[in-house]
N, C-alpha and C positions, 0 to 999 in steps of 0.2 A: 783928452787931459788926460794928466798920467794916475795910475789906478792902482789905490794902494789902501790894505789892511793893517794898520797898525799892530793888532793881535798876533800879526806871523813874524816871527824870528826868521832871521838874518839866515840863508841857507849857503850852501859851498856851491860855487860856479863850476864843481870838479863834477858833479853828479849830473847837471845837465851836458857838459861837455862827455865825460864819457857814454851816455846818452846817443848823443850825436854821432861819436863813433859807430855804437854795436848797431842802432838801428840801420844805417845804410846798408852795412855788412850784412845784417841778417834777411834784408830785403833782396839781396843779390844772389842769396842762399833758401828764400823761400820756392817754394815748390810753384807756385803762379807763375814766376821768373825764366821757366822753359816750358810748363804748361803753357802760358797763355799761348806762345806760338805754336805750339800745338794743335791746339783745339780751334784755333783762327781759321786753321786748313778744314776744320770740320764740314761736310754738310751739315748746312741749317736745321734740316730735319732731327739732326742727334741734339739740338740745343733745347736747354730746361731752364727757363728764366729765374732765377731768386726773387722773390721781395727788393724791392730797393733797385733792380737792373733792367726794368723794363722800357723806361725812357732810353735807357742807355741802348740795346740791343736796336732799339727804333730810329736813333738818333746818330748814334755815331759809326763810321765805318768800320767793318773789321775783318780783315785780311791779314795774310800771312808779312806781306810787308810791310803793313803800317804796325805790325807787332813786333819785328824783327828790328825796326827803329824805334821802336820805344825799350827796345831791352838796350840800344846802343845809349839812347837819351840815360838811360836807368843808372848804365856805366859810367857815363859823363859825369851826371851830378852827384853820383853816390860818391865818385873817389875825390870830387874837390870838395863835399861836404865833410869828408871824414876828416880834410884837410885843412878843414877849416877857413877856405877862402872863399870869401860873399858865401859865408855857410848859410844862412839863412833865406837868402835868392836860390841855393843850390836846393837847398830842401824842400822847398816849395816845385821848382822842376824834377825833383825824386817825387814827390808825391803825386804828382799829375800825370807822369808818366805810369808810374806803377801801379794807381790806379785803372787806368786804360788795360796796359797788361794782365794784371791780378783780377779784372771784373771778368776780363774774357775767358781766363781759368776756372772761373765758378759756373760758366754753364756747360757742366758736363752733368749735371742733377746732383750734384754733391758739392757744399759750400765750403772750402777750406778756411778753417776759425785761425788766420793769419793776420787779419784786418788790424789786430793791436797796432803793428808796424805801419801801418798808412795814420792809425790816430795818433802815435806817438812821434810821428814824422812831421805831423801837420802842426802840434803843439810845439814841438822843436821849432817849425819855420817861424810862429809868431813869438820867438823867446831869446832873449841874449844867451846864446849856448855856445857862440864862439869865442866868450871873453877869456878861456884859457884853453891849451891845449889846442891850439890853431893855430896856421900861418896868420890870422889877422888876431890872435891876443893882444887883449889890454893889460893884464895881470898876471900876475907870479899864480899858478897851480893852487895855493890854497886862499886863494880872494875869497872872500864871504858875501853878500849883500841880500836887503830882505828883496828884492828885484826878479831872486830865483826861487823865491818862496812859492808865488803862486802857478809857475809853469810847472814847478815839481809835484806841488801839492796836487793838480790837475792829472798829471800823470799816477800818483799815488792812487788816487779816488779811482780813474779808471781801471790798475789791478784790480781794486777790489770790488769794482763791479763786475768783471772777470772773473772773479773767484765766487763771491756771492750766491749771485743766483743758481748757478750750478748746486753747489749745497743746500739752498732752501728747498729749490726743487726737487730734490731727491729725498728729502723729507716727507713736501708737500703732496708729492705723487703716491710713492711706495711706503713712506712712514720707515718704520726704525728696521723694517724686514728686508729695506735695501742692505742694512749692515749684516742683520742675524739669518738672512735664512742661505739659500744654495745661491742667491744670485751673483753673489763675486766670483763664484767657484764657474758659474757656468760664463759671466764676462771674461774671465780668464782663459776658458777654455774658446770660445770666440776666437781672442786673440792667436792664441795657438793657431788654431784650425786655418785661419785668415793667412797666416806667413807659413803655413805650412810645415811646421816643426813642434817637439816637443821636448823641453828643455831637458837636462840630465837634473837639474836642480828644481825637484818638484812642490813649491810651496804650496801648493794644494793639500799636501798630503802631512802638513803641519799644523795639528790642531789648533783652532782661533785663530791664528797668523788672519787669515785674510778678515776675517774679523774685525782684528785689529786694527790692524789696517783700514780699514771701509770706515771706522769709528774716527780716527785719524784723520782720514781724507775732508771727511763732512765738520769736521770741527776746525781744520786749518782751512776750508774755503766759506765757512761762515765766516769765524774770526778774523780773518785778513785785515779788510776792510778797515776793522776798530784799532787794531793793533798798530798798523802802518800810518798811523797817523800820530804816534807819541814814540820820539828819538831813542829814549832807552830801550824800547822794546824791537824797533826796527832790525838790527843785526841779528836777533834770537830768528826773527820771522824770517828772514832773507834765508839762512839758514835751512828753517823748517821747508822752507820753500823750495831752496836746490835738494832736499833730500825728496820731498814729497815726488818732485819730477823725475830725477834719476832712478829713485824705485819704481815710477809710473813705467819708466822707458824700461827697465830690467826684469820687469817680471809682468809686463801687460804690452809691452813693445810698442809704447806710444811718447815716443819725443817730442820734447816741447821747447827746444834750448834758444827758440827767439822767443821766448815769452820770456823765460829765468833768466837768461843773458841781459836781460832789461832792468835788473835789480840792481843794478849800476845808479839806477835814479834812487834807490831807498837807501842804500848804504854811504856813508859818509868815509871815503878808502883815501883820505888826506893822512891818515896814520901810516897807513900803508906805502903810502909815495915817497912820506918824511924816510921812512927808514931803509928803502931803497935806495933815495940818496945818499944817507948816510953813510952806503954799503960800496956805492960807488963813486969811485974816483972823480969819473966825468961829470958825473951829476953833481958831485959837489962843487968845480969849478963853475961848471954852471949855474949854480945855485948862489955862489959868491958873486960871479957877473952880475945875474940878475937882481941882486938883492943889494948889493954892497955899491957897486962900481954904477952902476944905471938905475937910479930911483925909479920906481914904480908907475909914476905920475909923468917920467919922461917917455917912456917904454908907451906907455899910454897915447902921448902927443904923437910920438913916432909914426904909431899904428894907425890913428887917428885915419890920414889920406889915403884914400884907394880900398878902406876897410868897412864892412858895416858899420852903420850908423851904432850910435849905444841905443839899444830897442829898450824902451821902457815899457812896463806894463799896461798899455793904453784900455780905456774902455772897450775898444772895438776888438782887441785881443783879446781880453778878456772874456767879452760876451761869446767871440766864436769858438774858444777854448771850453766853456760851460756848452753850448750847444753839440758840440761833440762827447761831453760828458751827459749830458742829458738823452740823448739819441741813442746812446750805448746804453744808460739804463733803464730808456722806453723800455727797448727790445730784451733787457734783461727780466724787467717785469713781467712783458707778455711771454716769454719763455719761447722766442721764436729766435729758432735755430736756421732756420734757410732764409736767412738776407743776406745783402753786404750792399753798402761796407759796414753797415751796422748789425749784428746778431749778437742775440745770447750766445754763450759760450757752451761747448757740448755739455749737457746735462746728467747723461746716463741716469736719467731719471726713473726708467722704466726697468723693473725687473729681470735679467735675463733669461730666456727657457732655455731648455737642452737642444732645440735646433735653430740653425740659423741660415737665412736664406741665403739664395743660389742662382742665377740663371742657367738653365740647363737648354742645350740647344743639340737633339737628336737628329741623325741623319735615318730616313727609312728608305728599303730598298724592295724592289719589286718583287723578291723569294719571300718578302713578309722578314725579313732580320732588319736588325739597328744598330746603330752606332753614334756614340757621344763624339761628340764633336770639339775637341780643345779648341778655348779661348780666351784671350784676356790675361796670358801670359804670355813672360818672356821665356828666350831660350832655357832658361833652368828651371822654367815651369813656377816661377814666382809670379805673386800677382798683388801688386802693390794696392796702401790703401784705398787710396784714391780708385782704381780700378773698380775694387771691393763695391766701393761706393755705389760708382757709376753703374754696375748693374744691379744692385739693390735698388737704384731707381728706375732701371729700365725693367727691374722685375713686380714694379709695382708695391714697394716697402714704403714710399714717401708719397705715396700717392698713385693715381689712375697707371696702369700700364696703358701706352699709348703705341698702337700699330705699327705708324710711320718711322718714331722712332728707333721699335724694335728692326724694322725689315733694314732703315739707316745704319744700326751697329752691326748685324749680320751683314751688309755688303761690305762694312769695313773689316770686319772679323773675316770674313771669306779670303781676303787677301793674302792672308800668314801660311805659309807652305802647309803646315800639318793641318789648316784647316780645309784646305782645298783638296788635299790628299783623302781625309778622311770620307769627304762627301762626293766624291768622284764615281759616278754613275747611280747618284741616290735621286729617289723619286721626289722627295718632299723633306723638308726641314721641319722639324716641333719644337716649338720653344714653349720651356716650362719655367713655372717657380718651382725649385726646390726647396725643400728644408732639410740640411745638413744634418745626424747627429753631431755635437761638437764632441763628444765623450774622447779623451784620446785612444782609448779601445777598441772606437768603433769607425778609425782613422782607415779610409778607403771603402766602405762602404756603400750600396746604395741610397739615395736621397729615401727619407723615411716617410716623405711628402713630395709629392710631384702633381701640381696645380696646372692644368693646362694652358698657355696664353695664345700661342699664334700659329697657324700652322702656313708653310711659304712653301709652293707646289716649284719646283725646278725645271729646267728645261732641259729635256733631252739632249744628248751629244750624239 
């Protein structure tokens, strides 16, 4: 039966429609789209299964062929969802195929926090998201109705959950020291070391700049869930969010476009579309034809055949959307970041120290000499964030270091020509959990700490 809450005001169909366009495109650009195929070909000894995926690994076939098929399915479903052709059915297919591919990508020992795309995709599949800006559109772009209010409310509350718990955990675990200690400076140095560069603009040398930014981050994260509920504050909130993410990307090298581009579900962009229409002659002609010569009701009747049936927000759909929101909230309460497809988003709750972990591999020779073995970097020497996270997992940062995983990783790493050259004629490899100084002045210096993990004898040639 229809599920309606009279207190909710009518919302623009355009917000859901734009989210229907953004989410599939972001899913195709998400790291899991490519990484899922790569990880599907790994030796299973390298897998680390996060909370929520043990059943998946046990029951679902994981191989490169199936992963490539999921890629093709995602492309097909995403294209039709963006065009708005049988959009809800296409979004359901996209959600399922993306879940398969993205879940495989989480088995590296680090969870990639783009699961909000799955959440939003599922909510869109339950909602009338193709009423405008779609091949199956039934209304002009500026249509609004109360039936769009509930799915938009769920999406906005999911945004609030994503932001609130990281802010809460920062204060509950580290207190105000998270803002006013050397924590932010060290976190900044961690990111610079991971990316292998020191920017010419040194924000760490501007007094109180990092502390002011840290205070803004915490206030923004804690306040988002409240301000997003009120129309007058949503535009300012979205602008603050874009500023927050662009600044974080510029300073800390943490891009998150897949999240802030979804702000189209927060802000009513109909005034912007109207301005574009008034400035484009072709848009004016289209507007006259749609509004003047062909009544909206006639367009709806003409499009009903062959398109999605009008989607009322039924009790069942509302229950499924509420379950998604509840699962995300519970993981936020737990602070559980290493889970999938529901997890707390990265909290950065712990104060960063002056050293950063790494996995060191050293080749030892018969004459007593030793040599560092390069690994986990591309031809230019760059190591991606996902690779850093995998190495931290191998080194025991997130849990006990496991010998089978270390051996499987070394076997894979030695396929690289530079690594093979480094171990030529070596008698053994020793693996360490290193502690690297993050200070820019110490770049390239030996590890401050070196904890032995494993020794692997090598066959003599």
